[in-house]
C-alpha positions, 0 to 999 in steps of 0.5 A: 519483523525489521524495524521501521526506518521511514513510512509514508501514508498514502490515500487512494480515493475510490471516486465520486462513484464506486469502482466496478468489480475487477477495477485497478485504481492506480496510485498517484505520484509522491515525490518522496516515494521516488527511488525508494526500496520498499520493506513493508506495507499496512493497508488500514481501515476505518477500525484504525483510522476513521478520517483520512488525511484529505478529510474522507472516510476510510473503507471499512472492509478490506476483503475484496481489495487486493494490492499489486506492487510493481518494481523499477524493472516493471516486475510484479513483486506483490501481485493481488495480495489480499488487503485485509492480510495487510491489515496489522489489526487482523495480525496481532499488530505485526505488519508484512515485511518484504524482502526490499525492492525498489518500488515503482509507485506510479505503476502500482495498483489496487484491485477492487474484486468485490464493491461490497461494503464500498461507498463512493468517496471512501478512501483506502489508506497505505502506510508504506515503510522504506528505505531510500536508496542512500539508506538502502547502500549502507542498511541492505547492501548484503541483499542488493547484489 
């Protein structure tokens, strides 16, 4: 597990009606997460954080939710990865770290495979661990050829 250099908590709201099974929820643009290299991700449920930064209830169950992360070359680096496996609470407190890649957040998405235990206006929280471009040049140099 790599040390955390930077992290940013993002929220994906399910909306006023629960999306149907198979629906993709894209991420909004966060200027802080442009031109970064993602090094790890946590997906949090209500047992970790009950209320989101915007004041919404956090989903209580992550099973039936997957994450797809796209790099700046429009390649899927993480495809339909089970969100429950990205919850550190089920991994003895450890988060999943990745070989760093340049994230294209606005093309990445969450897929709802099952609507069981989901309610309208709930949110899914993701904590993105990353290094910016300047840090990547010094800390990741051997891997970025």
